[in-house]
PDB file with SEQRES, HELIX, SHEET and CRYST1 records, atoms N, CA, C and O in Angstrom:
SEQRES   1 A   90  UNK UNK UNK UNK UNK UNK UNK UNK UNK UNK UNK UNK UNK          
SEQRES   2 A   90  UNK UNK UNK UNK UNK UNK UNK UNK UNK UNK UNK UNK UNK          
SEQRES   3 A   90  UNK UNK UNK UNK UNK UNK UNK UNK UNK UNK UNK UNK UNK          
SEQRES   4 A   90  UNK UNK UNK UNK UNK UNK UNK UNK UNK UNK UNK UNK UNK          
SEQRES   5 A   90  UNK UNK UNK UNK UNK UNK UNK UNK UNK UNK UNK UNK UNK          
SEQRES   6 A   90  UNK UNK UNK UNK UNK UNK UNK UNK UNK UNK UNK UNK UNK          
SEQRES   7 A   90  UNK UNK UNK UNK UNK UNK UNK UNK UNK UNK UNK UNK              
HELIX    1 AA1 UNK A    2  UNK A   31  1                                  30    
HELIX    2 AA2 UNK A   33  UNK A   39  1                                   7    
HELIX    3 AA3 UNK A   42  UNK A   71  1                                  30    
HELIX    4 AA4 UNK A   79  UNK A   89  1                                  11    
CRYST1    1.000    1.000    1.000  90.00  90.00  90.00 P 1           1          
ATOM      1  N   UNK A   1      75.395  92.406 103.016  1.00  0.00           N  
ATOM      2  CA  UNK A   1      76.045  93.366 103.885  1.00  0.00           C  
ATOM      3  C   UNK A   1      76.657  94.467 103.021  1.00  0.00           C  
ATOM      4  O   UNK A   1      77.399  94.191 102.079  1.00  0.00           O  
ATOM      5  N   UNK A   2      76.337  95.713 103.352  1.00  0.00           N  
ATOM      6  CA  UNK A   2      76.761  96.854 102.551  1.00  0.00           C  
ATOM      7  C   UNK A   2      78.286  97.057 102.545  1.00  0.00           C  
ATOM      8  O   UNK A   2      78.882  97.320 101.500  1.00  0.00           O  
ATOM      9  N   UNK A   3      78.896  96.933 103.712  1.00  0.00           N  
ATOM     10  CA  UNK A   3      80.344  97.148 103.828  1.00  0.00           C  
ATOM     11  C   UNK A   3      81.102  96.100 103.028  1.00  0.00           C  
ATOM     12  O   UNK A   3      82.079  96.408 102.346  1.00  0.00           O  
ATOM     13  N   UNK A   4      80.644  94.870 103.120  1.00  0.00           N  
ATOM     14  CA  UNK A   4      81.305  93.782 102.397  1.00  0.00           C  
ATOM     15  C   UNK A   4      81.269  94.034 100.888  1.00  0.00           C  
ATOM     16  O   UNK A   4      82.269  93.840 100.195  1.00  0.00           O  
ATOM     17  N   UNK A   5      80.117  94.464 100.388  1.00  0.00           N  
ATOM     18  CA  UNK A   5      79.990  94.755  98.947  1.00  0.00           C  
ATOM     19  C   UNK A   5      80.868  95.923  98.536  1.00  0.00           C  
ATOM     20  O   UNK A   5      81.499  95.886  97.480  1.00  0.00           O  
ATOM     21  N   UNK A   6      80.915  96.963  99.369  1.00  0.00           N  
ATOM     22  CA  UNK A   6      81.732  98.138  99.067  1.00  0.00           C  
ATOM     23  C   UNK A   6      83.212  97.766  99.012  1.00  0.00           C  
ATOM     24  O   UNK A   6      83.914  98.153  98.078  1.00  0.00           O  
ATOM     25  N   UNK A   7      83.684  97.024  99.995  1.00  0.00           N  
ATOM     26  CA  UNK A   7      85.091  96.614 100.013  1.00  0.00           C  
ATOM     27  C   UNK A   7      85.416  95.685  98.853  1.00  0.00           C  
ATOM     28  O   UNK A   7      86.499  95.770  98.274  1.00  0.00           O  
ATOM     29  N   UNK A   8      84.482  94.798  98.509  1.00  0.00           N  
ATOM     30  CA  UNK A   8      84.699  93.909  97.369  1.00  0.00           C  
ATOM     31  C   UNK A   8      84.829  94.728  96.087  1.00  0.00           C  
ATOM     32  O   UNK A   8      85.696  94.461  95.254  1.00  0.00           O  
ATOM     33  N   UNK A   9      83.967  95.719  95.939  1.00  0.00           N  
ATOM     34  CA  UNK A   9      84.040  96.587  94.763  1.00  0.00           C  
ATOM     35  C   UNK A   9      85.330  97.384  94.706  1.00  0.00           C  
ATOM     36  O   UNK A   9      85.870  97.615  93.624  1.00  0.00           O  
ATOM     37  N   UNK A  10      85.825  97.803  95.850  1.00  0.00           N  
ATOM     38  CA  UNK A  10      87.074  98.571  95.881  1.00  0.00           C  
ATOM     39  C   UNK A  10      88.262  97.727  95.446  1.00  0.00           C  
ATOM     40  O   UNK A  10      89.052  98.156  94.605  1.00  0.00           O  
ATOM     41  N   UNK A  11      88.396  96.526  96.014  1.00  0.00           N  
ATOM     42  CA  UNK A  11      89.595  95.747  95.663  1.00  0.00           C  
ATOM     43  C   UNK A  11      89.513  95.198  94.242  1.00  0.00           C  
ATOM     44  O   UNK A  11      90.524  95.154  93.541  1.00  0.00           O  
ATOM     45  N   UNK A  12      88.331  94.782  93.810  1.00  0.00           N  
ATOM     46  CA  UNK A  12      88.228  94.275  92.438  1.00  0.00           C  
ATOM     47  C   UNK A  12      88.338  95.412  91.429  1.00  0.00           C  
ATOM     48  O   UNK A  12      88.872  95.223  90.335  1.00  0.00           O  
ATOM     49  N   UNK A  13      87.837  96.593  91.790  1.00  0.00           N  
ATOM     50  CA  UNK A  13      87.936  97.745  90.892  1.00  0.00           C  
ATOM     51  C   UNK A  13      89.372  98.181  90.679  1.00  0.00           C  
ATOM     52  O   UNK A  13      89.779  98.456  89.550  1.00  0.00           O  
ATOM     53  N   UNK A  14      90.140  98.247  91.751  1.00  0.00           N  
ATOM     54  CA  UNK A  14      91.544  98.649  91.611  1.00  0.00           C  
ATOM     55  C   UNK A  14      92.345  97.594  90.856  1.00  0.00           C  
ATOM     56  O   UNK A  14      93.205  97.931  90.043  1.00  0.00           O  
ATOM     57  N   UNK A  15      92.071  96.342  91.116  1.00  0.00           N  
ATOM     58  CA  UNK A  15      92.769  95.277  90.395  1.00  0.00           C  
ATOM     59  C   UNK A  15      92.406  95.308  88.911  1.00  0.00           C  
ATOM     60  O   UNK A  15      93.277  95.168  88.052  1.00  0.00           O  
ATOM     61  N   UNK A  16      91.129  95.490  88.614  1.00  0.00           N  
ATOM     62  CA  UNK A  16      90.690  95.570  87.223  1.00  0.00           C  
ATOM     63  C   UNK A  16      91.326  96.759  86.523  1.00  0.00           C  
ATOM     64  O   UNK A  16      91.750  96.650  85.373  1.00  0.00           O  
ATOM     65  N   UNK A  17      91.396  97.889  87.206  1.00  0.00           N  
ATOM     66  CA  UNK A  17      92.032  99.070  86.618  1.00  0.00           C  
ATOM     67  C   UNK A  17      93.493  98.802  86.288  1.00  0.00           C  
ATOM     68  O   UNK A  17      93.964  99.162  85.209  1.00  0.00           O  
ATOM     69  N   UNK A  18      94.203  98.178  87.201  1.00  0.00           N  
ATOM     70  CA  UNK A  18      95.619  97.881  86.962  1.00  0.00           C  
ATOM     71  C   UNK A  18      95.781  96.968  85.749  1.00  0.00           C  
ATOM     72  O   UNK A  18      96.659  97.187  84.914  1.00  0.00           O  
ATOM     73  N   UNK A  19      94.940  95.955  85.657  1.00  0.00           N  
ATOM     74  CA  UNK A  19      95.040  95.020  84.532  1.00  0.00           C  
ATOM     75  C   UNK A  19      94.636  95.677  83.212  1.00  0.00           C  
ATOM     76  O   UNK A  19      95.256  95.429  82.177  1.00  0.00           O  
ATOM     77  N   UNK A  20      93.598  96.512  83.248  1.00  0.00           N  
ATOM     78  CA  UNK A  20      93.171  97.191  82.024  1.00  0.00           C  
ATOM     79  C   UNK A  20      94.194  98.214  81.556  1.00  0.00           C  
ATOM     80  O   UNK A  20      94.444  98.336  80.356  1.00  0.00           O  
ATOM     81  N   UNK A  21      94.794  98.954  82.496  1.00  0.00           N  
ATOM     82  CA  UNK A  21      95.848  99.898  82.112  1.00  0.00           C  
ATOM     83  C   UNK A  21      97.015  99.167  81.451  1.00  0.00           C  
ATOM     84  O   UNK A  21      97.570  99.647  80.463  1.00  0.00           O  
ATOM     85  N   UNK A  22      97.383  98.019  81.990  1.00  0.00           N  
ATOM     86  CA  UNK A  22      98.473  97.240  81.393  1.00  0.00           C  
ATOM     87  C   UNK A  22      98.090  96.750  79.996  1.00  0.00           C  
ATOM     88  O   UNK A  22      98.906  96.795  79.075  1.00  0.00           O  
ATOM     89  N   UNK A  23      96.858  96.286  79.840  1.00  0.00           N  
ATOM     90  CA  UNK A  23      96.400  95.821  78.525  1.00  0.00           C  
ATOM     91  C   UNK A  23      96.362  96.971  77.520  1.00  0.00           C  
ATOM     92  O   UNK A  23      96.754  96.801  76.365  1.00  0.00           O  
ATOM     93  N   UNK A  24      95.894  98.131  77.953  1.00  0.00           N  
ATOM     94  CA  UNK A  24      95.867  99.292  77.058  1.00  0.00           C  
ATOM     95  C   UNK A  24      97.276  99.731  76.678  1.00  0.00           C  
ATOM     96  O   UNK A  24      97.529 100.107  75.534  1.00  0.00           O  
ATOM     97  N   UNK A  25      98.179  99.683  77.632  1.00  0.00           N  
ATOM     98  CA  UNK A  25      99.574 100.043  77.377  1.00  0.00           C  
ATOM     99  C   UNK A  25     100.158  99.158  76.264  1.00  0.00           C  
ATOM    100  O   UNK A  25     100.745  99.651  75.301  1.00  0.00           O  
ATOM    101  N   UNK A  26      99.983  97.855  76.422  1.00  0.00           N  
ATOM    102  CA  UNK A  26     100.491  96.912  75.420  1.00  0.00           C  
ATOM    103  C   UNK A  26      99.763  97.120  74.091  1.00  0.00           C  
ATOM    104  O   UNK A  26     100.382  97.065  73.028  1.00  0.00           O  
ATOM    105  N   UNK A  27      98.461  97.356  74.150  1.00  0.00           N  
ATOM    106  CA  UNK A  27      97.697  97.600  72.932  1.00  0.00           C  
ATOM    107  C   UNK A  27      98.177  98.824  72.179  1.00  0.00           C  
ATOM    108  O   UNK A  27      98.289  98.797  70.953  1.00  0.00           O  
ATOM    109  N   UNK A  28      98.460  99.895  72.900  1.00  0.00           N  
ATOM    110  CA  UNK A  28      98.973 101.090  72.245  1.00  0.00           C  
ATOM    111  C   UNK A  28     100.352 100.857  71.651  1.00  0.00           C  
ATOM    112  O   UNK A  28     100.657 101.358  70.569  1.00  0.00           O  
ATOM    113  N   UNK A  29     101.189 100.096  72.354  1.00  0.00           N  
ATOM    114  CA  UNK A  29     102.526  99.820  71.831  1.00  0.00           C  
ATOM    115  C   UNK A  29     102.452  99.004  70.542  1.00  0.00           C  
ATOM    116  O   UNK A  29     103.239  99.223  69.621  1.00  0.00           O  
ATOM    117  N   UNK A  30     101.512  98.067  70.478  1.00  0.00           N  
ATOM    118  CA  UNK A  30     101.384  97.224  69.292  1.00  0.00           C  
ATOM    119  C   UNK A  30     100.616  97.898  68.166  1.00  0.00           C  
ATOM    120  O   UNK A  30     100.947  97.705  66.996  1.00  0.00           O  
ATOM    121  N   UNK A  31      99.608  98.677  68.493  1.00  0.00           N  
ATOM    122  CA  UNK A  31      98.712  99.198  67.473  1.00  0.00           C  
ATOM    123  C   UNK A  31      99.053 100.570  66.933  1.00  0.00           C  
ATOM    124  O   UNK A  31      98.751 100.877  65.780  1.00  0.00           O  
ATOM    125  N   UNK A  32      99.671 101.384  67.740  1.00  0.00           N  
ATOM    126  CA  UNK A  32      99.938 102.762  67.327  1.00  0.00           C  
ATOM    127  C   UNK A  32     101.431 103.035  67.416  1.00  0.00           C  
ATOM    128  O   UNK A  32     101.913 103.515  68.442  1.00  0.00           O  
ATOM    129  N   UNK A  33     102.156 102.738  66.368  1.00  0.00           N  
ATOM    130  CA  UNK A  33     103.611 102.856  66.402  1.00  0.00           C  
ATOM    131  C   UNK A  33     104.065 104.303  66.579  1.00  0.00           C  
ATOM    132  O   UNK A  33     105.142 104.548  67.122  1.00  0.00           O  
ATOM    133  N   UNK A  34     103.253 105.271  66.125  1.00  0.00           N  
ATOM    134  CA  UNK A  34     103.652 106.668  66.299  1.00  0.00           C  
ATOM    135  C   UNK A  34     103.556 107.123  67.758  1.00  0.00           C  
ATOM    136  O   UNK A  34     104.197 108.106  68.131  1.00  0.00           O  
ATOM    137  N   UNK A  35     102.780 106.439  68.579  1.00  0.00           N  
ATOM    138  CA  UNK A  35     102.709 106.751  70.004  1.00  0.00           C  
ATOM    139  C   UNK A  35     103.697 105.937  70.836  1.00  0.00           C  
ATOM    140  O   UNK A  35     103.965 106.274  71.989  1.00  0.00           O  
ATOM    141  N   UNK A  36     104.231 104.883  70.263  1.00  0.00           N  
ATOM    142  CA  UNK A  36     105.123 103.992  71.014  1.00  0.00           C  
ATOM    143  C   UNK A  36     106.335 104.741  71.554  1.00  0.00           C  
ATOM    144  O   UNK A  36     106.814 104.442  72.647  1.00  0.00           O  
ATOM    145  N   UNK A  37     106.829 105.711  70.795  1.00  0.00           N  
ATOM    146  CA  UNK A  37     107.984 106.479  71.262  1.00  0.00           C  
ATOM    147  C   UNK A  37     107.669 107.192  72.572  1.00  0.00           C  
ATOM    148  O   UNK A  37     108.482 107.175  73.496  1.00  0.00           O  
ATOM    149  N   UNK A  38     106.509 107.811  72.661  1.00  0.00           N  
ATOM    150  CA  UNK A  38     106.138 108.549  73.870  1.00  0.00           C  
ATOM    151  C   UNK A  38     105.850 107.625  75.046  1.00  0.00           C  
ATOM    152  O   UNK A  38     106.083 107.990  76.198  1.00  0.00           O  
ATOM    153  N   UNK A  39     105.353 106.451  74.760  1.00  0.00           N  
ATOM    154  CA  UNK A  39     105.037 105.510  75.832  1.00  0.00           C  
ATOM    155  C   UNK A  39     106.260 104.773  76.357  1.00  0.00           C  
ATOM    156  O   UNK A  39     106.219 104.214  77.453  1.00  0.00           O  
ATOM    157  N   UNK A  40     107.334 104.763  75.601  1.00  0.00           N  
ATOM    158  CA  UNK A  40     108.517 104.015  76.016  1.00  0.00           C  
ATOM    159  C   UNK A  40     109.660 104.924  76.470  1.00  0.00           C  
ATOM    160  O   UNK A  40     110.769 104.440  76.695  1.00  0.00           O  
ATOM    161  N   UNK A  41     109.418 106.214  76.609  1.00  0.00           N  
ATOM    162  CA  UNK A  41     110.452 107.075  77.179  1.00  0.00           C  
ATOM    163  C   UNK A  41     110.588 106.737  78.658  1.00  0.00           C  
ATOM    164  O   UNK A  41     109.698 106.128  79.251  1.00  0.00           O  
ATOM    165  N   UNK A  42     111.699 107.133  79.240  1.00  0.00           N  
ATOM    166  CA  UNK A  42     111.934 106.830  80.650  1.00  0.00           C  
ATOM    167  C   UNK A  42     110.819 107.375  81.527  1.00  0.00           C  
ATOM    168  O   UNK A  42     110.316 106.672  82.403  1.00  0.00           O  
ATOM    169  N   UNK A  43     110.435 108.614  81.298  1.00  0.00           N  
ATOM    170  CA  UNK A  43     109.402 109.217  82.144  1.00  0.00           C  
ATOM    171  C   UNK A  43     108.055 108.525  81.961  1.00  0.00           C  
ATOM    172  O   UNK A  43     107.304 108.376  82.926  1.00  0.00           O  
ATOM    173  N   UNK A  44     107.738 108.101  80.738  1.00  0.00           N  
ATOM    174  CA  UNK A  44     106.484 107.397  80.497  1.00  0.00           C  
ATOM    175  C   UNK A  44     106.445 106.040  81.174  1.00  0.00           C  
ATOM    176  O   UNK A  44     105.446 105.677  81.794  1.00  0.00           O  
ATOM    177  N   UNK A  45     107.524 105.299  81.055  1.00  0.00           N  
ATOM    178  CA  UNK A  45     107.600 103.976  81.682  1.00  0.00           C  
ATOM    179  C   UNK A  45     107.614 104.106  83.204  1.00  0.00           C  
ATOM    180  O   UNK A  45     106.969 103.324  83.901  1.00  0.00           O  
ATOM    181  N   UNK A  46     108.341 105.082  83.713  1.00  0.00           N  
ATOM    182  CA  UNK A  46     108.399 105.304  85.160  1.00  0.00           C  
ATOM    183  C   UNK A  46     107.015 105.636  85.717  1.00  0.00           C  
ATOM    184  O   UNK A  46     106.601 105.079  86.734  1.00  0.00           O  
ATOM    185  N   UNK A  47     106.311 106.531  85.056  1.00  0.00           N  
ATOM    186  CA  UNK A  47     104.964 106.901  85.499  1.00  0.00           C  
ATOM    187  C   UNK A  47     104.026 105.697  85.459  1.00  0.00           C  
ATOM    188  O   UNK A  47     103.209 105.515  86.361  1.00  0.00           O  
ATOM    189  N   UNK A  48     104.141 104.884  84.425  1.00  0.00           N  
ATOM    190  CA  UNK A  48     103.290 103.699  84.308  1.00  0.00           C  
ATOM    191  C   UNK A  48     103.578 102.700  85.425  1.00  0.00           C  
ATOM    192  O   UNK A  48     102.652 102.133  86.004  1.00  0.00           O  
ATOM    193  N   UNK A  49     104.838 102.487  85.725  1.00  0.00           N  
ATOM    194  CA  UNK A  49     105.209 101.544  86.788  1.00  0.00           C  
ATOM    195  C   UNK A  49     104.704 102.047  88.142  1.00  0.00           C  
ATOM    196  O   UNK A  49     104.196 101.261  88.942  1.00  0.00           O  
ATOM    197  N   UNK A  50     104.840 103.338  88.401  1.00  0.00           N  
ATOM    198  CA  UNK A  50     104.343 103.900  89.666  1.00  0.00           C  
ATOM    199  C   UNK A  50     102.825 103.748  89.753  1.00  0.00           C  
ATOM    200  O   UNK A  50     102.301 103.372  90.801  1.00  0.00           O  
ATOM    201  N   UNK A  51     102.121 104.035  88.666  1.00  0.00           N  
ATOM    202  CA  UNK A  51     100.670 103.881  88.644  1.00  0.00           C  
ATOM    203  C   UNK A  51     100.259 102.444  88.940  1.00  0.00           C  
ATOM    204  O   UNK A  51      99.373 102.204  89.761  1.00  0.00           O  
ATOM    205  N   UNK A  52     100.895 101.496  88.278  1.00  0.00           N  
ATOM    206  CA  UNK A  52     100.574 100.085  88.495  1.00  0.00           C  
ATOM    207  C   UNK A  52     100.878  99.667  89.927  1.00  0.00           C  
ATOM    208  O   UNK A  52     100.097  98.941  90.541  1.00  0.00           O  
ATOM    209  N   UNK A  53     101.996 100.115  90.456  1.00  0.00           N  
ATOM    210  CA  UNK A  53     102.376  99.773  91.836  1.00  0.00           C  
ATOM    211  C   UNK A  53     101.331 100.284  92.821  1.00  0.00           C  
ATOM    212  O   UNK A  53     100.925  99.561  93.731  1.00  0.00           O  
ATOM    213  N   UNK A  54     100.895 101.527  92.640  1.00  0.00           N  
ATOM    214  CA  UNK A  54      99.897 102.109  93.542  1.00  0.00           C  
ATOM    215  C   UNK A  54      98.574 101.366  93.430  1.00  0.00           C  
ATOM    216  O   UNK A  54      97.932 101.095  94.444  1.00  0.00           O  
ATOM    217  N   UNK A  55      98.162 101.037  92.224  1.00  0.00           N  
ATOM    218  CA  UNK A  55      96.900 100.319  92.045  1.00  0.00           C  
ATOM    219  C   UNK A  55      96.946  98.917  92.658  1.00  0.00           C  
ATOM    220  O   UNK A  55      95.992  98.498  93.314  1.00  0.00           O  
ATOM    221  N   UNK A  56      98.042  98.194  92.451  1.00  0.00           N  
ATOM    222  CA  UNK A  56      98.156  96.857  93.038  1.00  0.00           C  
ATOM    223  C   UNK A  56      98.235  96.927  94.565  1.00  0.00           C  
ATOM    224  O   UNK A  56      97.662  96.086  95.257  1.00  0.00           O  
ATOM    225  N   UNK A  57      98.935  97.919  95.082  1.00  0.00           N  
ATOM    226  CA  UNK A  57      99.027  98.085  96.525  1.00  0.00           C  
ATOM    227  C   UNK A  57      97.653  98.417  97.108  1.00  0.00           C  
ATOM    228  O   UNK A  57      97.277  97.873  98.146  1.00  0.00           O  
ATOM    229  N   UNK A  58      96.913  99.288  96.463  1.00  0.00           N  
ATOM    230  CA  UNK A  58      95.560  99.612  96.920  1.00  0.00           C  
ATOM    231  C   UNK A  58      94.641  98.416  96.868  1.00  0.00           C  
ATOM    232  O   UNK A  58      93.839  98.188  97.773  1.00  0.00           O  
ATOM    233  N   UNK A  59      94.764  97.655  95.800  1.00  0.00           N  
ATOM    234  CA  UNK A  59      93.946  96.452  95.666  1.00  0.00           C  
ATOM    235  C   UNK A  59      94.258  95.459  96.782  1.00  0.00           C  
ATOM    236  O   UNK A  59      93.349  94.852  97.349  1.00  0.00           O  
ATOM    237  N   UNK A  60      95.525  95.297  97.093  1.00  0.00           N  
ATOM    238  CA  UNK A  60      95.911  94.400  98.185  1.00  0.00           C  
ATOM    239  C   UNK A  60      95.341  94.881  99.508  1.00  0.00           C  
ATOM    240  O   UNK A  60      94.833  94.074 100.286  1.00  0.00           O  
ATOM    241  N   UNK A  61      95.415  96.172  99.776  1.00  0.00           N  
ATOM    242  CA  UNK A  61      94.884  96.721 101.023  1.00  0.00           C  
ATOM    243  C   UNK A  61      93.382  96.462 101.142  1.00  0.00           C  
ATOM    244  O   UNK A  61      92.915  95.967 102.168  1.00  0.00           O  
ATOM    245  N   UNK A  62      92.629  96.795 100.097  1.00  0.00           N  
ATOM    246  CA  UNK A  62      91.172  96.617 100.156  1.00  0.00           C  
ATOM    247  C   UNK A  62      90.798  95.140 100.214  1.00  0.00           C  
ATOM    248  O   UNK A  62      89.793  94.778 100.826  1.00  0.00           O  
ATOM    249  N   UNK A  63      91.600  94.284  99.578  1.00  0.00           N  
ATOM    250  CA  UNK A  63      91.357  92.842  99.676  1.00  0.00           C  
ATOM    251  C   UNK A  63      91.506  92.371 101.117  1.00  0.00           C  
ATOM    252  O   UNK A  63      90.680  91.605 101.615  1.00  0.00           O  
ATOM    253  N   UNK A  64      92.562  92.832 101.784  1.00  0.00           N  
ATOM    254  CA  UNK A  64      92.775  92.439 103.172  1.00  0.00           C  
ATOM    255  C   UNK A  64      91.644  92.921 104.065  1.00  0.00           C  
ATOM    256  O   UNK A  64      91.193  92.186 104.944  1.00  0.00           O  
ATOM    257  N   UNK A  65      91.178  94.151 103.850  1.00  0.00           N  
ATOM    258  CA  UNK A  65      90.068  94.674 104.640  1.00  0.00           C  
ATOM    259  C   UNK A  65      88.777  93.900 104.349  1.00  0.00           C  
ATOM    260  O   UNK A  65      88.015  93.597 105.267  1.00  0.00           O  
ATOM    261  N   UNK A  66      88.533  93.583 103.077  1.00  0.00           N  
ATOM    262  CA  UNK A  66      87.348  92.807 102.701  1.00  0.00           C  
ATOM    263  C   UNK A  66      87.369  91.440 103.365  1.00  0.00           C  
ATOM    264  O   UNK A  66      86.350  90.970 103.871  1.00  0.00           O  
ATOM    265  N   UNK A  67      88.543  90.801 103.360  1.00  0.00           N  
ATOM    266  CA  UNK A  67      88.678  89.488 103.969  1.00  0.00           C  
ATOM    267  C   UNK A  67      88.433  89.548 105.478  1.00  0.00           C  
ATOM    268  O   UNK A  67      87.844  88.632 106.052  1.00  0.00           O  
ATOM    269  N   UNK A  68      88.885  90.622 106.114  1.00  0.00           N  
ATOM    270  CA  UNK A  68      88.625  90.784 107.547  1.00  0.00           C  
ATOM    271  C   UNK A  68      87.135  90.896 107.828  1.00  0.00           C  
ATOM    272  O   UNK A  68      86.627  90.268 108.758  1.00  0.00           O  
ATOM    273  N   UNK A  69      86.440  91.683 107.037  1.00  0.00           N  
ATOM    274  CA  UNK A  69      84.999  91.854 107.249  1.00  0.00           C  
ATOM    275  C   UNK A  69      84.278  90.539 106.985  1.00  0.00           C  
ATOM    276  O   UNK A  69      83.366  90.158 107.719  1.00  0.00           O  
ATOM    277  N   UNK A  70      84.694  89.857 105.936  1.00  0.00           N  
ATOM    278  CA  UNK A  70      84.056  88.586 105.591  1.00  0.00           C  
ATOM    279  C   UNK A  70      84.225  87.558 106.699  1.00  0.00           C  
ATOM    280  O   UNK A  70      83.311  86.781 106.974  1.00  0.00           O  
ATOM    281  N   UNK A  71      85.394  87.553 107.336  1.00  0.00           N  
ATOM    282  CA  UNK A  71      85.670  86.601 108.420  1.00  0.00           C  
ATOM    283  C   UNK A  71      85.232  87.111 109.790  1.00  0.00           C  
ATOM    284  O   UNK A  71      85.370  86.415 110.796  1.00  0.00           O  
ATOM    285  N   UNK A  72      84.699  88.340 109.818  1.00  0.00           N  
ATOM    286  CA  UNK A  72      84.254  88.964 111.077  1.00  0.00           C  
ATOM    287  C   UNK A  72      85.397  89.092 112.075  1.00  0.00           C  
ATOM    288  O   UNK A  72      85.227  88.833 113.266  1.00  0.00           O  
ATOM    289  N   UNK A  73      86.569  89.497 111.574  1.00  0.00           N  
ATOM    290  CA  UNK A  73      87.739  89.680 112.425  1.00  0.00           C  
ATOM    291  C   UNK A  73      87.788  91.113 112.943  1.00  0.00           C  
ATOM    292  O   UNK A  73      86.951  91.945 112.591  1.00  0.00           O  
ATOM    293  N   UNK A  74      88.774  91.385 113.776  1.00  0.00           N  
ATOM    294  CA  UNK A  74      89.012  92.728 114.299  1.00  0.00           C  
ATOM    295  C   UNK A  74      89.217  93.700 113.134  1.00  0.00           C  
ATOM    296  O   UNK A  74      89.695  93.310 112.069  1.00  0.00           O  
ATOM    297  N   UNK A  75      88.856  94.952 113.341  1.00  0.00           N  
ATOM    298  CA  UNK A  75      88.916  95.914 112.238  1.00  0.00           C  
ATOM    299  C   UNK A  75      90.326  96.428 111.955  1.00  0.00           C  
ATOM    300  O   UNK A  75      90.551  97.051 110.918  1.00  0.00           O  
ATOM    301  N   UNK A  76      91.267  96.184 112.843  1.00  0.00           N  
ATOM    302  CA  UNK A  76      92.637  96.634 112.631  1.00  0.00           C  
ATOM    303  C   UNK A  76      93.430  95.570 111.888  1.00  0.00           C  
ATOM    304  O   UNK A  76      93.256  94.372 112.111  1.00  0.00           O  
ATOM    305  N   UNK A  77      94.307  96.033 111.001  1.00  0.00           N  
ATOM    306  CA  UNK A  77      95.171  95.098 110.287  1.00  0.00           C  
ATOM    307  C   UNK A  77      96.211  94.527 111.252  1.00  0.00           C  
ATOM    308  O   UNK A  77      96.689  95.235 112.138  1.00  0.00           O  
ATOM    309  N   UNK A  78      96.561  93.259 111.085  1.00  0.00           N  
ATOM    310  CA  UNK A  78      97.625  92.683 111.919  1.00  0.00           C  
ATOM    311  C   UNK A  78      98.953  93.397 111.674  1.00  0.00           C  
ATOM    312  O   UNK A  78      99.160  93.998 110.620  1.00  0.00           O  
ATOM    313  N   UNK A  79      99.831  93.325 112.638  1.00  0.00           N  
ATOM    314  CA  UNK A  79     101.108  94.041 112.536  1.00  0.00           C  
ATOM    315  C   UNK A  79     101.938  93.566 111.342  1.00  0.00           C  
ATOM    316  O   UNK A  79     102.704  94.349 110.781  1.00  0.00           O  
ATOM    317  N   UNK A  80     101.801  92.310 110.945  1.00  0.00           N  
ATOM    318  CA  UNK A  80     102.563  91.832 109.784  1.00  0.00           C  
ATOM    319  C   UNK A  80     102.111  92.540 108.514  1.00  0.00           C  
ATOM    320  O   UNK A  80     102.936  92.839 107.650  1.00  0.00           O  
ATOM    321  N   UNK A  81     100.820  92.812 108.386  1.00  0.00           N  
ATOM    322  CA  UNK A  81     100.313  93.549 107.224  1.00  0.00           C  
ATOM    323  C   UNK A  81     100.773  95.002 107.250  1.00  0.00           C  
ATOM    324  O   UNK A  81     101.120  95.581 106.221  1.00  0.00           O  
ATOM    325  N   UNK A  82     100.767  95.576 108.455  1.00  0.00           N  
ATOM    326  CA  UNK A  82     101.220  96.968 108.582  1.00  0.00           C  
ATOM    327  C   UNK A  82     102.693  97.070 108.219  1.00  0.00           C  
ATOM    328  O   UNK A  82     103.102  98.023 107.556  1.00  0.00           O  
ATOM    329  N   UNK A  83     103.492  96.101 108.646  1.00  0.00           N  
ATOM    330  CA  UNK A  83     104.914  96.094 108.290  1.00  0.00           C  
ATOM    331  C   UNK A  83     105.091  95.982 106.775  1.00  0.00           C  
ATOM    332  O   UNK A  83     105.975  96.619 106.203  1.00  0.00           O  
ATOM    333  N   UNK A  84     104.255  95.176 106.130  1.00  0.00           N  
ATOM    334  CA  UNK A  84     104.316  95.038 104.676  1.00  0.00           C  
ATOM    335  C   UNK A  84     104.037  96.369 103.999  1.00  0.00           C  
ATOM    336  O   UNK A  84     104.756  96.752 103.076  1.00  0.00           O  
ATOM    337  N   UNK A  85     103.015  97.076 104.436  1.00  0.00           N  
ATOM    338  CA  UNK A  85     102.675  98.355 103.819  1.00  0.00           C  
ATOM    339  C   UNK A  85     103.703  99.434 104.134  1.00  0.00           C  
ATOM    340  O   UNK A  85     103.927 100.327 103.316  1.00  0.00           O  
ATOM    341  N   UNK A  86     104.324  99.369 105.291  1.00  0.00           N  
ATOM    342  CA  UNK A  86     105.411 100.299 105.587  1.00  0.00           C  
ATOM    343  C   UNK A  86     106.610 100.056 104.670  1.00  0.00           C  
ATOM    344  O   UNK A  86     107.274 100.997 104.235  1.00  0.00           O  
ATOM    345  N   UNK A  87     106.874  98.790 104.387  1.00  0.00           N  
ATOM    346  CA  UNK A  87     107.943  98.438 103.452  1.00  0.00           C  
ATOM    347  C   UNK A  87     107.611  98.934 102.042  1.00  0.00           C  
ATOM    348  O   UNK A  87     108.466  99.496 101.357  1.00  0.00           O  
ATOM    349  N   UNK A  88     106.379  98.726 101.621  1.00  0.00           N  
ATOM    350  CA  UNK A  88     105.962  99.165 100.291  1.00  0.00           C  
ATOM    351  C   UNK A  88     105.953 100.691 100.171  1.00  0.00           C  
ATOM    352  O   UNK A  88     106.146 101.234  99.083  1.00  0.00           O  
ATOM    353  N   UNK A  89     105.730 101.371 101.285  1.00  0.00           N  
ATOM    354  CA  UNK A  89     105.710 102.830 101.271  1.00  0.00           C  
ATOM    355  C   UNK A  89     107.076 103.405 100.904  1.00  0.00           C  
ATOM    356  O   UNK A  89     107.177 104.447 100.257  1.00  0.00           O  
ATOM    357  N   UNK A  90     108.120 102.704 101.330  1.00  0.00           N  
ATOM    358  CA  UNK A  90     109.475 103.169 101.025  1.00  0.00           C  
ATOM    359  C   UNK A  90     109.786 102.948  99.587  1.00  0.00           C  
ATOM    360  O   UNK A  90     110.883 103.275  99.135  1.00  0.00           O  
TER     361      UNK A  90                                                      
END                                                                             
């Protein structure tokens, strides 16, 4: 099924990106001490945390949609999921 594969690729891709960005971040901190200062400033850490949060949130959303398609459920997210994303939006 094309939709199932697309949704699977979306959630695994976003999750992989989040994990790889975190690994690269740690790698740069350990391997390149002259860059560590720039990566550990408040603005650098803040931007990294926001990026990771958005990627994990996107991965969760696409995972939920993939699971719905896999189970052949209704195409709308349940209200509990919508409440979760409204909370995360704040």
